[in-house]
C-alpha positions as CSV (number, residue, x, y, z in Angstrom):
1,M,-234.7,101.8,72.3
2,N,-235.8,98.4,72.2
3,N,-234.5,95.5,74.6
4,N,-232.6,94.6,71.1
5,A,-231.0,97.8,70.6
6,V,-230.2,98.2,74.4
7,Q,-228.7,94.9,74.4
8,K,-226.5,95.4,71.5
9,T,-225.5,98.9,73.2
10,K,-224.8,96.9,76.2
11,R,-222.6,94.2,74.5
12,R,-220.3,96.8,72.5
13,M,-219.6,98.6,75.8
14,I,-218.9,95.3,77.0
15,F,-216.8,94.8,74.0
16,K,-215.0,97.7,73.9
17,R,-214.0,98.1,77.9
18,V,-212.7,94.4,77.2
19,I,-210.7,95.3,74.7
20,L,-209.2,98.5,76.0
21,F,-208.4,96.8,79.0
22,C,-206.3,94.0,77.2
23,L,-204.4,96.8,74.9
24,L,-203.3,98.4,78.7
25,A,-202.7,95.0,79.9
26,A,-200.1,94.4,77.1
27,M,-198.9,98.2,77.3
28,L,-198.1,97.7,81.4
29,Y,-196.4,94.1,80.5
30,F,-194.6,95.6,77.8
31,A,-193.3,98.2,79.8
32,A,-192.5,96.3,82.8
33,F,-190.5,93.7,80.4
34,L,-188.4,96.3,78.9
35,T,-187.8,97.6,82.6
36,A,-187.0,94.0,83.3
37,I,-184.0,94.0,80.8
38,H,-182.8,97.3,81.7
39,I,-182.7,96.6,85.1
40,A,-181.2,93.2,84.4
41,G,-178.4,95.0,82.0
42,R,-177.1,97.5,85.1
43,Q,-176.5,94.0,87.3
44,D,-172.1,93.7,87.2
45,S,-172.2,90.1,89.2
46,R,-168.7,90.0,88.0
47,S,-166.7,87.3,90.2
48,P,-163.8,84.8,89.8
49,A,-164.7,82.5,87.5
50,D,-163.1,79.6,85.2
51,V,-163.9,81.8,82.3
52,I,-164.6,84.7,80.5
53,I,-167.0,84.4,77.3
54,V,-167.8,86.7,75.0
55,L,-170.6,86.6,72.9
56,G,-170.4,87.9,69.5
57,A,-171.8,90.6,67.4
58,G,-171.9,91.5,63.5
59,L,-169.0,92.3,61.5
60,R,-168.4,95.2,59.6
61,P,-168.6,94.0,55.6
62,D,-165.0,93.6,55.6
63,G,-164.7,91.8,58.1
64,R,-163.5,94.3,60.9
65,P,-165.2,94.1,64.4
66,G,-168.3,96.2,64.6
67,P,-168.8,98.1,67.2
68,A,-171.1,95.7,69.7
69,L,-168.1,92.9,69.3
70,T,-165.6,96.1,69.8
71,R,-167.3,97.2,73.6
72,R,-167.8,93.5,74.2
73,S,-164.2,92.0,73.9
74,L,-162.8,95.4,75.3
75,Q,-165.0,94.3,78.7
76,A,-163.6,91.0,78.8
77,A,-159.6,92.1,77.9
78,D,-160.4,94.2,81.3
79,L,-162.1,91.6,83.4
80,W,-159.0,89.1,82.5
81,R,-156.3,91.9,83.3
82,E,-158.2,92.2,86.6
83,G,-157.5,88.3,87.3
84,I,-161.6,87.6,87.0
85,A,-161.0,84.6,85.1
86,P,-157.6,82.9,83.1
87,A,-159.1,82.6,80.0
88,V,-161.6,83.8,77.6
89,I,-163.7,82.3,75.0
90,C,-164.5,83.8,72.5
91,A,-168.3,83.2,71.0
92,G,-169.8,83.7,67.7
93,G,-169.4,82.1,64.0
94,Q,-169.3,83.0,60.7
95,A,-172.4,84.8,59.0
96,E,-172.9,84.1,55.3
97,S,-170.6,86.4,53.0
98,F,-168.5,87.5,55.8
99,P,-165.0,86.7,55.2
100,R,-164.4,85.2,58.6
101,S,-165.9,84.4,62.2
102,E,-166.9,87.0,65.0
103,A,-165.1,84.8,67.3
104,D,-161.8,85.4,65.4
105,A,-162.4,89.2,65.2
106,C,-162.8,88.8,69.0
107,R,-159.4,87.1,69.1
108,E,-158.2,89.7,67.4
109,I,-159.0,92.9,69.7
110,L,-158.0,90.6,73.1
111,R,-154.3,89.9,71.1
112,M,-154.6,93.7,70.3
113,R,-155.1,93.9,74.4
114,D,-151.9,92.0,75.1
115,L,-153.7,88.5,76.0
116,P,-152.1,85.9,75.6
117,Q,-153.0,83.4,72.5
118,S,-152.6,80.7,75.2
119,A,-155.9,82.6,77.0
120,I,-157.7,82.9,74.2
121,L,-160.4,80.1,73.2
122,L,-162.4,80.1,70.2
123,E,-166.3,78.8,70.1
124,D,-167.1,80.2,66.3
125,K,-170.2,77.8,65.3
126,S,-172.7,79.4,66.7
127,R,-175.4,81.9,65.0
128,S,-177.3,82.9,67.7
129,T,-177.4,83.6,71.5
130,E,-178.9,80.0,72.3
131,E,-176.1,78.6,70.5
132,N,-173.8,80.8,72.0
133,A,-174.9,79.3,75.1
134,L,-175.3,75.8,73.6
135,F,-171.2,75.1,71.7
136,S,-169.6,77.1,74.8
137,S,-170.9,75.1,77.3
138,Q,-169.2,71.9,75.2
139,V,-166.2,74.2,75.1
140,M,-166.3,74.2,79.2
141,R,-167.4,70.9,80.0
142,K,-164.5,69.1,78.0
143,R,-162.3,71.4,80.2
144,G,-164.2,70.3,83.1
145,W,-165.3,74.3,83.5
146,T,-168.8,75.1,85.2
147,S,-169.0,79.0,86.0
148,A,-168.1,81.9,83.6
149,V,-168.6,85.4,83.4
150,L,-170.6,86.2,80.6
151,V,-170.0,89.3,78.6
152,S,-172.2,91.2,76.4
153,D,-174.1,94.6,75.9
154,S,-176.6,95.7,78.3
155,Y,-180.0,94.7,76.9
156,H,-178.9,91.1,76.0
157,M,-177.9,89.9,78.9
158,L,-181.1,88.9,80.6
159,R,-181.9,86.4,77.9
160,A,-178.2,85.6,77.5
161,V,-177.9,84.3,81.4
162,W,-181.4,82.8,81.0
163,L,-180.2,80.8,78.3
164,F,-176.8,80.2,79.9
165,T,-178.0,79.0,83.5
166,Q,-180.1,76.5,81.0
167,Q,-176.6,74.5,80.0
168,G,-176.2,74.0,83.8
169,V,-173.2,77.4,83.5
170,E,-172.7,79.0,86.8
171,V,-173.2,82.4,85.9
172,Y,-171.7,85.7,86.8
173,A,-172.9,89.0,84.3
174,S,-170.6,91.7,83.3
175,P,-172.8,93.6,80.8
176,V,-171.7,96.6,78.8
177,P,-173.5,99.6,80.4
178,A,-175.9,100.8,78.1
179,E,-173.7,104.3,78.3
180,R,-171.5,103.0,75.9
181,I,-173.8,102.2,72.8
182,H,-173.1,105.6,71.4
183,H,-176.3,105.8,68.8
184,R,-179.1,107.3,70.6
185,Y,-181.6,104.9,68.4
186,S,-179.5,101.7,69.0
187,Y,-180.6,101.0,72.7
188,P,-184.1,101.5,72.1
189,H,-184.1,99.5,68.8
190,S,-182.2,96.7,70.9
191,L,-184.6,96.9,73.4
192,L,-187.3,96.0,71.7
193,R,-185.6,93.4,69.6
194,E,-184.3,91.7,73.0
195,F,-188.7,91.6,73.8
196,L,-189.6,89.4,70.4
197,A,-186.5,87.5,70.8
198,F,-187.1,86.4,74.2
199,H,-190.6,85.6,73.7
200,W,-189.9,84.0,70.4
201,Q,-187.1,81.4,72.8
202,I,-190.0,81.2,75.1
203,L,-192.3,79.6,72.2
204,K,-189.7,77.9,70.8
205,E,-189.5,75.9,74.2
206,A,-193.2,75.4,74.7
207,L,-193.5,73.9,71.1
208,N,-190.7,72.2,71.7
209,L,-188.7,73.2,68.4
210,P,-185.3,72.4,68.0
211,V,-182.5,75.3,68.4
212,T,-182.6,77.3,65.9
213,H,-180.6,80.6,64.7
214,L,-183.0,83.4,63.4
215,S,-181.2,86.6,62.5
216,G,-178.6,86.4,64.6
217,L,-181.0,86.8,68.1
């Protein structure tokens, strides 16, 4: 084997090792990030605050609350009865082809759990978690509120807390436990979706893109 052939062989080996190293590094990063999402979702830091905020989730085609919105709203009702905060903001706008907003469906569940109408506020313009944070914080500022207990599914909490903190809200997390997500495929799928959504948000901020919504992320 001549010297050129030897050099080409060495370069191919180096290239393969670099590719393998990059793949392993990416896999480790992916696993570490999913672990961080999972761990953050298991930390319940509920504490007395100005308001409880329920992050919206999808409705059924006929406008009834879906399972995610139902469990989040029930968690908020329990927190309100514990005296964690005197009011609840239901966040979530109206998607195309749906008869009402996610916020309105949340209010329906809270009213069924005997929360008074006066304790419920609606933020019904948002179409993403980023907009949840933006518009809910505006509702808070109008009332002089600075602290909130944030309610969402466990997999959602890491990104949600980050976005609300960016709006200047003092955030306490009260996630719905992963064990209450009944479908065995839902939680792993949601972890992957959160991984993508978190990095989409990082990219948006790096590129200084305006507030946007993408498939309700």
